[in-house]
Structure formats: C-alpha cells, structure tokens
N, C-alpha and C positions, 0 to 999 in steps of 0.2 A: 388275788392271793392274800391270805390273812397272815400277818406277821405277829408272832407270839413274843410278848415281852416277859421278863422274868417275874414269876409270881412271888407273893409275900413270903411264903415258906422257904423257897429257895434263896430269896434275897437275905433273909435273916441268917442263913448259914454262910452265904458267900461274903457278906459284908465284914465278917470277922477276920477274914484272911486277906482282904484288900488293904493296900496302904492308905493312910489317912488322907482326907481330902484337903490338902494344903495347896493353896494357890501360890503362884509366884508373887514376889513383892510387887505391890501395886495392882495386882489382879485378883479377882475373886476366884475361889475354888469352884470347880464344876462338880456337880453331884455324881458320885460314882455310879449310882443306879442308872442315871440317864446315859452315861457313857457305855455301860454294859449293854443297855437296851439298843444303843446305836450300833454296837458291834454285832449284836444278834440280828438286827435288822439287815445289816450289810450281808451277812452270810446266808440268811434265809431268803433274801430277795435276789441274791447273786448280782447285785448292781455294783457299779464302781463306787469307791470310797467317796468321790465328789458328789454322789447323788444321795447321800444320807440326808434325810429330812432335818430341817433346822431344829425341830423339837428335841433332838438328841444333842444339840450343840453344834459347833462348827465341825465340819467334816475332818479338818486337819487335826483337831484336838482329839476326836474319837480315834482317828488313825494312829496318832502318836501314842496314846494310851495303850492301844492294842499292841503296837510294836514294843513297848516297854514290858 
C-alpha cells in the first residue's frame, strides 16, 4: 500500500493556517509538515497510532497534535 504525503502546493496553503512551530521550553519544535504527514499515514494505513513510523516523529507527539 502506498501512503501519500502532502504535496508542496497543498502544504503552502495549509501551513498558513497552522499554529507556529514552537517547542516547549528546553525542547525543540517538531516540523508541522512531518506531523501532518504522520497523521495522514495513520489514517491511510488504518494502523494504530503506536505504529506510526519514526520518520514522522514520536507517535505520541503526532497523536497529541492531532487531538489538539
């Protein structure tokens, strides 16, 4: 199964409406595009949140951003 990530045109539109990439004190911010692609991966694959590949960041971070 091929998982589609967000393309450049869609990303340019979407990034303007997302909150800033501010990390918590002492922690680096996570790239919003990486998180969005992790969320897309989860719903396209129909896998559990815990199975999100590391290339999208920690699964709990992707899940928490989705919940927000």
